[in-house]
C-alpha positions as CSV (number, residue, x, y, z in Angstrom):
1,X,100.2,-118.4,-41.0
2,X,98.2,-118.9,-44.2
3,X,98.7,-119.2,-47.9
4,X,97.5,-116.1,-49.4
5,X,96.2,-117.8,-52.3
6,X,95.9,-121.7,-51.9
7,X,95.9,-123.8,-54.9
8,X,95.0,-127.6,-55.4
9,X,98.9,-128.5,-55.3
10,X,99.2,-126.5,-52.0
11,X,96.3,-128.5,-50.4
12,X,97.3,-132.1,-51.7
13,X,101.0,-131.1,-50.3
14,X,99.6,-130.1,-46.8
15,X,97.5,-133.4,-46.7
16,X,100.6,-135.5,-47.6
17,X,102.5,-133.7,-44.7
18,X,99.7,-134.7,-42.5
19,X,99.4,-138.4,-43.7
20,X,103.0,-139.0,-43.3
21,X,103.3,-137.1,-39.8
22,X,100.3,-139.4,-38.6
23,X,101.8,-142.4,-39.9
24,X,105.4,-141.7,-38.6
25,X,104.8,-140.1,-35.3
26,X,101.4,-141.6,-34.4
27,X,101.6,-145.3,-35.9
28,X,105.3,-145.8,-35.9
29,X,106.7,-143.8,-33.0
30,X,104.0,-144.0,-30.2
31,X,101.8,-146.8,-31.3
32,X,104.5,-149.3,-32.3
33,X,107.6,-148.1,-30.1
34,X,106.6,-145.8,-27.2
35,X,103.9,-148.1,-26.0
36,X,106.8,-150.9,-25.4
37,X,108.6,-148.3,-23.0
38,X,106.2,-148.7,-20.2
39,X,107.2,-148.7,-16.4
40,X,105.3,-151.5,-15.0
41,X,102.3,-150.5,-17.1
42,X,102.8,-146.8,-16.7
43,X,103.6,-144.4,-19.5
44,X,104.5,-140.8,-20.1
45,X,107.8,-139.0,-20.1
46,X,108.3,-139.8,-16.4
47,X,107.9,-143.4,-17.1
48,X,110.8,-143.2,-19.4
49,X,113.1,-141.3,-16.8
50,X,112.1,-144.1,-14.4
51,X,113.2,-146.9,-16.4
52,X,116.5,-145.0,-16.6
53,X,116.8,-144.5,-13.0
54,X,115.9,-148.2,-12.4
55,X,118.7,-149.3,-15.0
56,X,121.4,-147.1,-13.9
57,X,122.2,-145.0,-11.0
58,X,121.1,-141.5,-12.0
59,X,118.9,-140.6,-9.1
60,X,120.6,-137.3,-7.5
61,X,118.6,-137.5,-4.3
62,X,120.9,-138.8,-1.5
63,X,118.3,-140.0,0.8
64,X,116.0,-141.5,-1.7
65,X,117.7,-144.3,-3.4
66,X,116.5,-145.7,-6.5
67,X,116.3,-149.6,-7.0
68,X,119.1,-149.1,-9.5
69,X,121.5,-149.3,-6.4
70,X,120.2,-153.0,-5.7
71,X,119.9,-153.9,-9.4
72,X,121.9,-156.7,-11.0
73,X,125.6,-156.0,-11.6
74,X,125.1,-156.2,-15.5
75,X,127.8,-154.5,-17.4
76,X,126.5,-150.9,-18.2
77,X,126.7,-149.5,-21.6
78,X,129.1,-146.5,-22.0
79,X,126.3,-143.9,-22.3
80,X,125.0,-145.5,-19.0
81,X,128.3,-144.9,-17.4
82,X,128.7,-141.4,-18.6
83,X,125.2,-140.5,-16.7
84,X,126.2,-142.3,-13.7
85,X,129.6,-140.2,-13.5
86,X,128.5,-136.9,-14.8
87,X,126.4,-135.0,-12.2
88,X,125.7,-132.3,-14.8
89,X,124.3,-134.9,-17.3
90,X,122.0,-136.2,-14.3
91,X,120.7,-132.8,-13.5
92,X,120.1,-132.2,-17.3
93,X,118.1,-135.5,-17.7
94,X,116.0,-134.7,-14.7
95,X,115.4,-131.1,-16.0
96,X,114.2,-132.5,-19.1
97,X,111.9,-135.0,-17.3
98,X,110.4,-132.2,-15.3
99,X,109.8,-130.0,-18.3
100,X,108.1,-133.0,-20.1
101,X,105.9,-133.0,-17.0
102,X,105.2,-129.3,-17.0
103,X,104.5,-129.2,-20.7
104,X,101.9,-132.0,-20.2
105,X,100.3,-130.2,-17.4
106,X,100.0,-127.0,-19.6
107,X,98.4,-129.4,-22.2
108,X,95.7,-129.9,-19.5
109,X,95.1,-126.3,-19.7
110,X,94.8,-125.8,-23.4
111,X,93.3,-129.1,-24.6
112,X,90.0,-128.3,-22.7
113,X,90.1,-124.8,-24.0
114,X,90.8,-125.4,-27.6
115,X,88.6,-128.6,-27.8
116,X,85.5,-127.2,-26.5
117,X,85.9,-123.6,-28.2
118,X,86.3,-125.2,-31.5
119,X,83.5,-127.5,-31.1
120,X,81.1,-124.7,-29.7
121,X,82.2,-122.5,-32.6
122,X,80.1,-124.6,-34.8
123,X,77.0,-122.8,-33.6
124,X,77.9,-119.8,-35.5
125,X,77.4,-121.0,-38.9
126,X,73.5,-121.8,-39.0
127,X,73.4,-118.6,-36.6
128,X,75.5,-116.0,-37.9
129,X,73.9,-113.4,-35.2
130,X,75.8,-115.0,-32.4
131,X,78.9,-113.4,-32.0
132,X,82.5,-114.8,-30.8
133,X,81.8,-113.3,-27.2
134,X,79.0,-115.7,-26.8
135,X,80.8,-118.8,-28.3
136,X,83.5,-117.9,-25.6
137,X,81.0,-117.5,-22.8
138,X,79.1,-120.7,-23.6
139,X,82.6,-122.5,-23.9
140,X,83.6,-121.2,-20.4
141,X,80.1,-122.5,-19.1
142,X,80.9,-126.0,-20.5
143,X,84.2,-126.1,-18.9
144,X,83.2,-124.7,-15.6
145,X,80.4,-127.6,-15.4
146,X,83.0,-130.2,-16.5
147,X,85.4,-129.1,-13.7
148,X,82.7,-129.0,-11.2
149,X,81.8,-132.7,-11.9
150,X,85.4,-133.9,-11.4
151,X,84.8,-134.8,-7.8
152,X,82.5,-137.2,-8.5
153,X,85.0,-139.3,-10.7
154,X,85.1,-140.3,-14.3
155,X,83.9,-144.0,-13.8
156,X,80.3,-142.7,-13.1
157,X,80.0,-141.2,-16.6
158,X,82.9,-143.3,-18.3
159,X,80.2,-145.7,-19.7
160,X,79.2,-142.8,-22.0
161,X,82.8,-142.3,-23.3
162,X,83.2,-145.4,-25.4
163,X,79.8,-144.7,-27.4
164,X,80.5,-141.0,-27.9
165,X,84.1,-141.5,-29.0
166,X,82.7,-144.6,-31.2
167,X,80.2,-142.3,-32.9
168,X,83.1,-139.8,-33.7
169,X,85.4,-142.3,-35.2
170,X,82.6,-143.7,-37.3
171,X,80.6,-140.7,-38.5
172,X,83.6,-138.1,-39.3
173,X,85.3,-140.7,-41.7
174,X,82.0,-141.5,-43.4
175,X,81.4,-137.6,-44.0
176,X,85.1,-137.8,-45.2
177,X,84.3,-140.4,-47.6
178,X,81.3,-138.6,-49.0
179,X,83.4,-135.3,-49.4
180,X,86.1,-137.5,-51.3
181,X,83.5,-138.9,-53.9
182,X,81.7,-135.6,-54.1
183,X,84.6,-133.3,-54.6
184,X,87.9,-134.8,-55.4
185,X,88.1,-138.7,-55.7
186,X,91.8,-138.8,-56.6
187,X,92.7,-137.2,-53.1
188,X,94.8,-140.2,-52.3
189,X,97.3,-139.6,-54.9
190,X,98.7,-137.1,-52.3
191,X,99.9,-140.0,-50.4
192,X,103.2,-139.8,-52.5
193,X,105.9,-138.0,-50.7
194,X,106.5,-136.2,-53.9
195,X,103.5,-133.7,-53.0
196,X,105.7,-132.7,-49.7
197,X,109.0,-131.9,-51.7
198,X,107.0,-129.7,-54.4
199,X,104.9,-128.0,-51.6
200,X,108.1,-126.8,-49.8
201,X,109.8,-126.1,-53.4
202,X,107.0,-123.8,-54.3
203,X,106.2,-122.2,-51.1
204,X,109.8,-122.1,-49.2
205,X,109.7,-120.0,-45.9
206,X,105.8,-119.7,-46.2
207,X,105.5,-123.3,-46.2
208,X,108.0,-123.9,-43.3
209,X,105.7,-121.6,-41.2
210,X,102.7,-123.3,-42.1
211,X,104.1,-126.5,-40.3
212,X,103.0,-124.8,-36.9
213,X,99.4,-125.4,-38.1
214,X,99.7,-128.9,-39.5
215,X,101.3,-130.2,-36.3
216,X,97.9,-130.2,-34.8
217,X,97.0,-133.2,-36.8
218,X,98.9,-135.3,-34.3
219,X,97.7,-133.9,-30.9
220,X,96.7,-136.5,-28.4
221,X,99.3,-138.9,-29.3
222,X,101.4,-137.8,-26.3
223,X,98.2,-138.3,-24.0
224,X,97.8,-141.6,-25.7
225,X,101.2,-142.6,-24.2
226,X,100.6,-140.6,-21.0
227,X,97.5,-142.7,-20.3
228,X,99.1,-145.9,-20.8
229,X,98.6,-147.0,-17.3
230,X,94.6,-147.1,-17.8
231,X,95.1,-149.6,-20.7
232,X,97.1,-152.4,-22.0
233,X,99.3,-152.1,-25.0
234,X,97.5,-154.3,-27.2
235,X,94.2,-152.4,-26.8
236,X,96.0,-149.0,-27.6
237,X,97.5,-150.5,-30.7
238,X,94.5,-152.4,-32.0
239,X,92.3,-149.1,-31.2
240,X,94.7,-146.6,-33.0
241,X,95.6,-148.9,-36.1
242,X,91.8,-149.9,-36.8
243,X,89.9,-147.0,-35.7
244,X,91.8,-143.7,-34.8
245,X,94.4,-144.1,-37.7
246,X,91.9,-144.6,-40.5
247,X,89.5,-142.3,-39.2
248,X,91.8,-139.2,-39.0
249,X,93.4,-140.1,-42.5
250,X,89.8,-140.3,-44.1
251,X,88.5,-137.2,-42.3
252,X,91.6,-135.0,-43.2
253,X,91.3,-136.5,-46.9
254,X,87.6,-135.3,-46.9
255,X,88.4,-131.9,-45.6
256,X,91.2,-131.6,-48.4
257,X,88.8,-132.7,-51.0
258,X,86.5,-130.2,-49.8
259,X,88.8,-127.4,-49.7
260,X,90.3,-128.0,-53.1
261,X,86.9,-127.3,-54.6
262,X,86.3,-124.5,-52.0
263,X,89.7,-123.0,-51.4
264,X,88.6,-119.8,-49.4
265,X,86.9,-121.7,-46.8
266,X,90.0,-122.8,-44.9
267,X,89.3,-120.8,-41.9
268,X,86.5,-123.0,-40.7
269,X,87.2,-126.2,-42.9
270,X,85.5,-128.7,-40.7
271,X,82.3,-127.6,-40.0
272,X,82.0,-126.3,-43.7
273,X,82.6,-129.7,-45.2
274,X,79.9,-131.3,-43.2
275,X,76.6,-131.7,-45.2
276,X,73.8,-129.8,-44.2
277,X,71.4,-132.7,-43.7
278,X,73.7,-134.1,-40.9
279,X,75.1,-130.8,-39.4
280,X,73.3,-130.7,-36.1
281,X,73.9,-134.5,-35.3
282,X,77.6,-133.8,-36.2
283,X,77.7,-130.7,-34.1
284,X,76.3,-132.7,-31.1
285,X,78.8,-135.5,-31.6
286,X,81.8,-133.0,-32.1
287,X,80.8,-131.3,-28.8
288,X,80.6,-134.5,-26.9
289,X,84.0,-135.8,-28.3
290,X,85.6,-132.5,-27.4
291,X,84.4,-132.8,-23.9
292,X,85.6,-136.5,-23.6
293,X,89.1,-135.2,-25.0
294,X,89.3,-132.6,-22.5
295,X,88.3,-135.0,-19.6
296,X,91.3,-137.1,-20.5
297,X,93.7,-134.5,-20.3
298,X,92.4,-133.4,-17.1
299,X,92.7,-136.8,-15.6
300,X,96.1,-137.0,-17.2
301,X,97.0,-133.8,-15.3
302,X,95.7,-135.3,-12.1
303,X,97.9,-138.3,-12.5
304,X,100.8,-136.2,-13.4
305,X,100.5,-134.0,-10.1
306,X,100.1,-137.2,-8.0
307,X,103.2,-138.6,-9.5
308,X,105.0,-135.3,-8.7
309,X,103.7,-135.1,-5.2
310,X,105.1,-138.8,-4.6
311,X,108.3,-138.0,-6.0
312,X,108.6,-134.9,-3.4
313,X,109.2,-132.4,-6.5
314,X,105.8,-130.5,-5.9
315,X,104.1,-129.4,-2.7
316,X,101.8,-131.7,-1.3
317,X,98.2,-131.4,-2.4
318,X,94.8,-133.3,-1.6
319,X,94.7,-136.4,-3.7
320,X,91.2,-138.1,-3.6
321,X,90.6,-141.7,-5.1
322,X,87.4,-141.6,-6.8
323,X,87.0,-145.1,-7.7
324,X,87.5,-148.4,-5.7
325,X,88.2,-150.3,-8.9
326,X,90.5,-148.1,-11.0
327,X,93.6,-147.1,-8.8
328,X,94.8,-144.8,-11.2
329,X,91.5,-142.7,-11.0
330,X,92.4,-139.7,-8.8
331,X,91.2,-136.2,-8.1
332,X,92.9,-133.2,-6.5
333,X,90.5,-130.4,-5.5
334,X,93.2,-127.6,-5.4
335,X,94.6,-128.5,-8.7
336,X,91.0,-129.1,-10.2
337,X,90.0,-125.6,-9.5
338,X,93.2,-123.9,-10.7
339,X,92.9,-125.6,-14.0
340,X,89.4,-124.4,-14.1
341,X,90.4,-120.9,-13.7
342,X,93.3,-121.0,-16.1
343,X,91.1,-123.0,-18.6
344,X,88.5,-120.3,-18.6
345,X,91.1,-117.3,-18.5
346,X,92.5,-118.7,-21.7
347,X,89.4,-118.7,-23.3
348,X,88.2,-115.4,-22.3
349,X,91.4,-113.6,-22.7
350,X,92.7,-115.4,-25.7
351,X,89.5,-116.1,-27.4
352,X,90.8,-116.3,-30.8
353,X,91.2,-120.0,-31.5
354,X,94.5,-119.2,-33.7
355,X,96.2,-117.9,-30.4
356,X,95.3,-120.9,-28.4
357,X,96.2,-123.2,-31.4
358,X,99.6,-121.7,-31.6
359,X,100.2,-122.3,-27.8
360,X,98.8,-125.9,-28.3
361,X,101.4,-126.5,-31.0
362,X,104.3,-125.6,-28.8
363,X,103.1,-128.0,-26.2
364,X,102.6,-130.9,-28.3
365,X,106.1,-130.5,-30.0
366,X,108.0,-129.9,-27.0
367,X,106.5,-133.2,-25.3
368,X,107.1,-135.0,-28.5
369,X,110.7,-133.7,-28.8
370,X,111.5,-134.7,-25.1
371,X,109.9,-138.1,-25.7
372,X,112.1,-138.7,-28.6
373,X,115.2,-137.9,-26.4
374,X,114.2,-140.0,-23.6
375,X,113.1,-143.0,-25.5
376,X,116.4,-142.8,-27.4
377,X,118.2,-143.2,-24.1
378,X,116.0,-146.1,-23.1
379,X,116.7,-147.8,-26.4
380,X,120.6,-147.6,-25.9
381,X,120.8,-147.8,-22.1
382,X,117.9,-150.4,-21.1
383,X,116.9,-152.1,-24.1
384,X,120.5,-152.3,-25.7
385,X,119.3,-151.7,-29.1
386,X,122.0,-151.8,-31.9
387,X,123.7,-148.5,-32.1
388,X,122.7,-148.2,-36.0
389,X,119.0,-148.6,-35.2
390,X,118.8,-146.3,-32.1
391,X,120.7,-143.6,-34.1
392,X,118.2,-144.3,-37.2
393,X,115.3,-143.7,-34.9
394,X,116.7,-140.7,-33.1
395,X,117.8,-138.9,-36.5
396,X,114.5,-139.4,-38.3
397,X,112.1,-138.4,-35.5
398,X,114.4,-135.6,-33.9
399,X,114.9,-133.9,-37.2
400,X,111.4,-134.3,-38.2
401,X,109.9,-133.0,-34.8
402,X,113.1,-130.2,-34.6
403,X,111.5,-128.9,-37.9
404,X,108.2,-128.6,-36.4
405,X,109.6,-127.0,-33.2
406,X,111.4,-124.5,-35.4
407,X,108.3,-123.4,-37.0
408,X,106.2,-123.6,-33.9
409,X,108.6,-121.3,-32.2
410,X,107.9,-118.7,-34.6
411,X,104.3,-118.4,-33.0
412,X,105.5,-117.5,-29.6
413,X,104.7,-114.0,-29.8
414,X,101.2,-114.9,-31.1
415,X,100.0,-117.1,-28.2
416,X,102.8,-119.5,-28.2
417,X,104.4,-117.8,-25.1
418,X,101.3,-119.3,-22.9
419,X,102.6,-122.7,-22.4
420,X,106.2,-121.4,-21.6
421,X,104.4,-119.1,-19.1
422,X,102.5,-121.9,-17.4
423,X,105.6,-124.3,-17.6
424,X,107.9,-121.6,-16.1
425,X,105.7,-121.0,-13.2
426,X,105.3,-124.8,-12.7
427,X,109.0,-125.4,-13.3
428,X,109.9,-122.7,-10.7
429,X,107.6,-124.1,-8.1
430,X,108.8,-127.4,-8.6
431,X,112.6,-126.5,-8.5
432,X,112.0,-124.3,-5.4
433,X,110.3,-127.1,-3.5
434,X,112.8,-129.5,-4.7
435,X,115.7,-127.4,-3.8
436,X,114.0,-126.5,-0.1
437,X,113.6,-130.5,0.4
438,X,117.4,-130.9,-0.7
439,X,118.5,-128.5,1.8
440,X,116.5,-130.1,4.5
441,X,117.7,-133.5,3.6
442,X,121.7,-132.1,3.7
443,X,121.0,-130.6,7.1
444,X,119.4,-133.9,8.4
445,X,122.2,-136.1,7.0
446,X,124.8,-133.9,8.6
447,X,123.0,-133.8,12.0
448,X,121.6,-137.3,12.0
449,X,121.5,-139.4,15.2
450,X,123.2,-142.8,14.7
451,X,122.7,-145.7,17.0
452,X,125.4,-145.2,19.4
453,X,124.3,-141.7,20.0
454,X,120.7,-143.1,20.6
455,X,122.0,-145.5,23.0
456,X,123.9,-142.6,24.9
457,X,120.7,-140.4,24.8
458,X,118.4,-143.2,26.0
459,X,120.9,-144.2,28.9
460,X,120.1,-140.8,30.5
461,X,118.2,-141.6,33.8
462,X,116.0,-138.7,33.3
463,X,114.5,-140.0,30.2
464,X,111.1,-141.8,31.4
465,X,109.5,-144.6,29.2
466,X,105.6,-143.8,29.1
467,X,103.1,-146.5,28.2
468,X,101.8,-146.4,24.5
469,X,102.9,-147.1,21.0
470,X,104.8,-144.1,19.0
471,X,105.4,-143.9,15.2
472,X,108.2,-141.4,15.0
473,X,108.8,-140.2,11.4
474,X,112.0,-139.7,10.1
475,X,113.1,-138.6,6.3
476,X,116.5,-140.3,6.2
477,X,117.3,-144.2,6.4
478,X,120.7,-144.2,7.5
479,X,120.1,-142.8,11.2
480,X,117.5,-140.7,12.7
481,X,116.4,-137.2,12.3
482,X,117.8,-134.4,14.4
483,X,114.0,-133.6,15.5
484,X,114.1,-136.7,17.7
485,X,117.0,-135.3,19.6
486,X,115.2,-132.1,19.9
487,X,111.9,-134.0,21.1
488,X,113.9,-136.1,23.5
489,X,115.8,-133.2,24.9
490,X,112.8,-131.3,25.9
491,X,110.2,-134.0,26.4
492,X,112.4,-136.2,28.6
493,X,110.2,-139.3,27.8
494,X,109.8,-142.0,25.2
495,X,107.0,-144.4,24.7
496,X,107.6,-147.9,25.7
497,X,107.3,-149.1,21.9
498,X,108.8,-146.8,19.6
499,X,108.7,-147.4,15.8
500,X,111.0,-145.0,13.6
501,X,109.1,-144.8,10.4
502,X,110.7,-143.8,7.1
503,X,108.7,-143.2,4.0
504,X,110.8,-144.6,1.0
505,X,110.1,-143.6,-2.6
506,X,111.4,-146.5,-5.0
507,X,111.6,-145.6,-8.8
508,X,108.9,-148.0,-9.9
509,X,105.3,-147.7,-10.7
510,X,104.0,-150.0,-7.8
511,X,105.3,-151.9,-4.8
512,X,104.2,-155.4,-4.3
513,X,101.9,-155.4,-1.2
514,X,104.2,-157.8,0.7
515,X,107.0,-155.2,0.2
516,X,105.2,-152.2,1.0
517,X,105.9,-152.2,4.8
518,X,109.2,-153.4,6.3
519,X,110.0,-153.7,10.0
520,X,113.2,-154.3,12.0
521,X,114.5,-154.4,15.6
522,X,117.2,-151.6,16.2
523,X,118.9,-153.6,19.2
524,X,117.5,-151.4,21.9
525,X,114.5,-152.4,24.2
526,X,111.2,-151.3,22.7
527,X,112.8,-149.3,19.7
528,X,112.2,-150.7,16.2
529,X,112.5,-149.5,12.5
530,X,110.0,-149.4,9.8
531,X,110.2,-148.6,6.2
532,X,107.1,-147.9,4.1
533,X,107.8,-148.2,0.3
534,X,105.8,-146.9,-2.5
535,X,106.1,-146.2,-6.1
536,X,105.0,-143.0,-8.1
537,X,101.9,-144.8,-9.1
538,X,101.1,-146.1,-5.7
539,X,98.7,-144.6,-3.4
540,X,100.3,-143.1,-0.2
541,X,97.1,-143.5,1.9
542,X,97.8,-146.4,4.2
543,X,94.7,-145.8,6.2
544,X,95.8,-145.3,10.1
545,X,94.4,-148.2,11.6
546,X,95.2,-150.7,8.8
547,X,98.8,-149.3,9.0
548,X,99.2,-149.8,12.7
549,X,97.6,-153.4,12.5
550,X,100.3,-154.2,9.6
551,X,103.3,-152.9,11.5
552,X,102.3,-154.5,14.9
553,X,101.8,-157.9,13.2
554,X,105.3,-157.3,11.3
555,X,106.6,-156.4,14.8
556,X,105.7,-159.7,16.3
557,X,106.8,-161.8,13.7
558,X,110.3,-160.0,13.7
559,X,110.7,-160.8,17.4
560,X,109.5,-164.6,16.7
561,X,112.1,-164.8,14.1
562,X,114.8,-163.1,16.5
563,X,114.0,-165.5,19.3
564,X,113.9,-168.7,16.9
565,X,117.4,-167.8,15.8
566,X,118.7,-167.5,19.3
567,X,116.7,-170.6,20.1
568,X,115.3,-169.0,23.3
569,X,111.6,-168.3,24.3
570,X,112.5,-166.9,27.7
571,X,111.2,-163.2,27.2
572,X,109.3,-163.9,23.8
573,X,105.9,-163.7,25.3
574,X,106.9,-160.9,27.3
575,X,107.9,-158.7,24.4
576,X,105.0,-159.8,22.3
577,X,102.7,-158.8,25.2
578,X,104.5,-155.4,25.6
579,X,103.7,-154.7,22.1
580,X,100.1,-155.6,22.4
581,X,99.7,-153.5,25.6
582,X,101.4,-150.6,24.1
583,X,98.9,-150.7,21.1
584,X,96.1,-150.9,23.5
585,X,97.4,-147.9,25.7
586,X,97.2,-145.6,22.7
587,X,98.9,-144.9,19.3
588,X,100.4,-141.6,18.6
589,X,102.1,-140.4,15.4
590,X,104.9,-137.9,15.7
591,X,106.7,-135.7,12.9
592,X,108.9,-132.8,12.7
593,X,107.6,-129.4,11.9
594,X,110.8,-128.0,10.6
595,X,111.5,-124.3,9.3
596,X,114.5,-123.1,7.9
597,X,116.6,-120.3,10.0
598,X,118.1,-118.2,7.5
599,X,121.6,-116.8,8.8
600,X,122.9,-113.3,7.7
601,X,125.9,-115.1,6.0
602,X,123.5,-116.9,3.4
603,X,123.9,-116.2,0.0
604,X,121.4,-114.2,-1.8
605,X,120.2,-117.3,-4.0
606,X,119.7,-119.2,-0.9
607,X,118.0,-116.3,0.9
608,X,115.3,-116.0,-1.8
609,X,114.9,-119.8,-2.9
610,X,114.5,-120.8,0.8
611,X,111.9,-118.0,1.6
612,X,109.9,-119.1,-1.3
613,X,110.0,-122.9,-0.2
614,X,108.9,-121.5,3.2
615,X,106.1,-119.8,1.6
616,X,105.1,-123.1,-0.1
617,X,105.6,-125.2,2.7
618,X,103.3,-123.1,4.9
619,X,100.5,-123.3,2.6
620,X,100.6,-127.1,1.5
621,X,99.1,-130.1,3.1
622,X,100.6,-132.1,6.0
623,X,102.4,-135.5,5.0
624,X,100.5,-137.2,7.9
625,X,96.8,-136.8,6.8
626,X,98.1,-137.9,3.4
627,X,98.7,-141.5,5.1
628,X,95.2,-141.6,6.1
629,X,96.1,-141.1,9.8
630,X,93.7,-139.3,12.2
631,X,94.4,-135.9,13.2
632,X,93.8,-136.4,17.0
633,X,96.6,-139.0,16.8
634,X,99.2,-136.6,15.4
635,X,101.7,-134.6,17.2
636,X,104.2,-132.0,15.3
637,X,107.4,-131.2,16.9
638,X,108.9,-127.9,15.8
639,X,112.5,-127.3,15.1
640,X,114.4,-124.5,13.1
641,X,117.2,-125.5,10.9
642,X,119.7,-123.1,10.3
643,X,121.2,-122.5,6.5
C-alpha cells in the first residue's frame, strides 16, 4: 500500500511512527526488558517458555519431567496455579511457543531472500538495461554460495562480520546526516508524536494500511533476542544503544529528508538518497551487510532446529558442531539444503520485493506479539512484577503490535501467506512427531517392566549371562521399556553388566558437567541404571568411548559407596573387577526400533496421524549415532506397538 500523492506532512508522520516504533519496541522492549529474560544465557521465545516451565509445572510430557517438579515450594501466583491446573492452558502455551519457533524458522527463509534481493537491486540504478530477472538470478547465486559455505562454520569468516557491520553502521548515518543537511535540516521536529496523530487523522484507513510497510523498520530485533546465547546482555545493550539505534534513526531521517524533496522516489528510497560519489562503495557495503544479516538468521535457524530436536518436537536430523570454542555454533546439512531451496524458490517465484516484504512483515509482527505475551507471563509468574507494571507493559506493547498485526494481515493475499504456509507445514510436522512420540510413551508407560517383574524375568533358569557390557536404552524413567522384555524373551540372554540408560531432557539451557551422567545400582547382580541429562542448548554428542569411561567410573564409585555404607569389603574387589572385565569383553548399545501396528478399531485421526509419524520416523536419523556411538557397536531390537 502506498500513498497516491505523498506530502511533506505524510513523510513526517511516517518518520515519527518509525522513530517511536524503534524507540519503544527496539530500545525499551527488547534491549531493556527482553534481554533480562534469558534462560541461563539463551534467548528467544522458547527461552521464555523454558523459564515458565522451570518455575511452574506446565510440562505436558509425562516421561520428561521439568525441573519445576523439584523446585522450591515457594508460593505460586494465581496465574501460575491456573496454568498448572488447566491442561487446555498448558497446551495453548505450548502451541504459542511452537508457533514462535516456526515463525522464526520462516524468518530464516525470508530474511536471506529479501536482504540479498534488496541489496542486489541497487545494481539496476547505474545499469538500467539490467532487468529484474537478472537481479533475481544474481541474488539466487549469492545465496546458493552462502548456503554451500555453511558446512565450514561461521567462525572461519566471522572475523569479517564486525568490520562489515561497523562500516554499515558508520557510513549509512553519515549519508543520512548529509541528506538531512542538504534537503531538510528540520526533520527532527517529527520526533513529536503530534505528527503521528495528524498522519492518521488525514489518511485514516489508508494510513493504517501503510503500517504493514513501516513495521519493517524494526526487523532484526527478534533475531537479536534469539541470538542472546552468543553474546552477553551488556554487549547487546551497549551495541544497540550507541551504534544500531542512532544509526537507524539517522539513516531513516536522511531518507525521509530526501523523499520530502523528491516525493516520487519512494519506490527505491534507499539507493536514490545515496550521493553518486559514494554510490558503489555503499553498494558493496550494503550487499556485504545483507549477507551478514542473512548469516545471522541462518545460524539462528540451525540453533532453533537443534533445540527442537533436543526437545523431541522435531524429527532427528544431523547436527554438526562447527567450532570447538563456540558451543552454540551448529550446522545441519538437511536443514541447510532445505533452507537453500526455499530461499531460492522465494526469490525466483516471488521476485517482487513487495510480496516478500509483506511476508516478512507477517513473520516479524507475529514473533513480536508472541514475545510480548510470553514475556508478560514471565513478569507475573517468574519475576513477580507488580501487577500494575506488568499490565502497563502488556497493554502498551500488545495494543501497539496488535495494530501492526491487523494491518499486516491485510497483506496475506499479497505474499503474506508465505510464512503462514511455511509455519503451517513446520507446525504440522512438529505436531505429528510430538503426537507419535506421546503415543509411544503412553504405550511404554502402560506396559513398562518394574523391578519386581525384572526379578521374575531374570530368575528364569533359561536366561544365560554372557560376557560384556551392555547399554540398554529406555525412554521411560519409572521402569524399563517393554522392548527389554521382548528382547529377553527371544534372545534368552543378558550381559554380565547391563546398564539401563535413559536420556532425560531438563527444561534448562545447559546441565553442569558433573550432573550430566547419574548412575545407580538397581538391586540385582550386574544390573545398573544410568540417566543422561541434557538441556536444550547442550550437545547430545557424548562421544561413545568417553561416555563408556564416564559410566564405568561412575559404576565403580557407586559400588564403593554402597560397600562403605555396609561396612563390608568382602566382594568389593570382585564386583569392580567384574565391571572392568565386562568392559574389556566388549561394549554393545541396544535400543528399540519400534513401529506402530494400527488396529482396525483405531479412529480416523489416529490412523492418519500415526501413518504420517511412521513416514517421519522411517526417514529420520537414529538416536544412537547422535550420541557419537560407533554403529558397529549398536543393536536395534524391533517391536510393534499396537494402537
